[in-house]
C-alpha positions as CSV (number, residue, x, y, z in Angstrom):
1,X,0.0,0.0,0.0
2,X,1.3,3.4,-1.0
3,X,0.4,6.4,1.1
4,X,0.5,9.9,-0.4
5,X,0.5,12.3,2.5
6,X,0.7,16.0,2.0
7,X,1.5,18.2,5.0
8,X,0.7,21.9,5.4
9,X,2.3,23.7,8.2
10,X,1.4,27.3,9.2
11,X,2.1,29.7,12.0
12,X,-0.4,29.4,14.8
13,X,-2.7,32.4,15.2
14,X,-4.9,33.5,18.1
15,X,-7.9,32.0,16.2
16,X,-6.3,28.6,16.3
17,X,-6.0,28.4,20.1
18,X,-9.5,27.2,21.0
19,X,-9.2,24.2,18.6
20,X,-5.7,23.4,19.8
21,X,-6.7,23.5,23.5
22,X,-9.7,21.2,22.7
23,X,-7.3,18.7,21.0
24,X,-4.9,19.0,24.0
25,X,-7.8,18.4,26.5
26,X,-9.1,15.3,24.6
27,X,-5.5,13.9,24.5
28,X,-5.0,14.5,28.2
29,X,-8.3,13.0,29.2
30,X,-7.6,9.9,27.0
31,X,-4.1,9.3,28.4
32,X,-3.8,10.9,31.8
33,X,-6.5,9.3,33.9
34,X,-4.4,9.9,37.0
35,X,-4.8,13.7,36.8
36,X,-7.6,15.2,39.0
37,X,-10.2,17.4,37.3
38,X,-8.8,20.4,39.2
39,X,-5.3,19.9,37.6
40,X,-6.8,19.6,34.1
41,X,-8.8,22.8,34.7
42,X,-5.8,24.7,36.0
43,X,-3.6,23.6,33.0
44,X,-6.4,24.4,30.6
45,X,-6.7,27.9,32.1
46,X,-2.9,28.4,31.9
47,X,-3.0,27.4,28.2
48,X,-5.8,29.8,27.5
49,X,-3.6,32.7,28.7
50,X,-0.8,32.0,26.2
């Protein structure tokens, strides 16, 4: 099987942040079940300030 993958890379803008934070949160919830909800909320709030 031959895969033809084309990548497009662009500079992150402010309008990208909400989507990136949503992806981050889904990944954390899927892989970090040891983190309490309070820690996830605090990390998410810190990311939103960037």
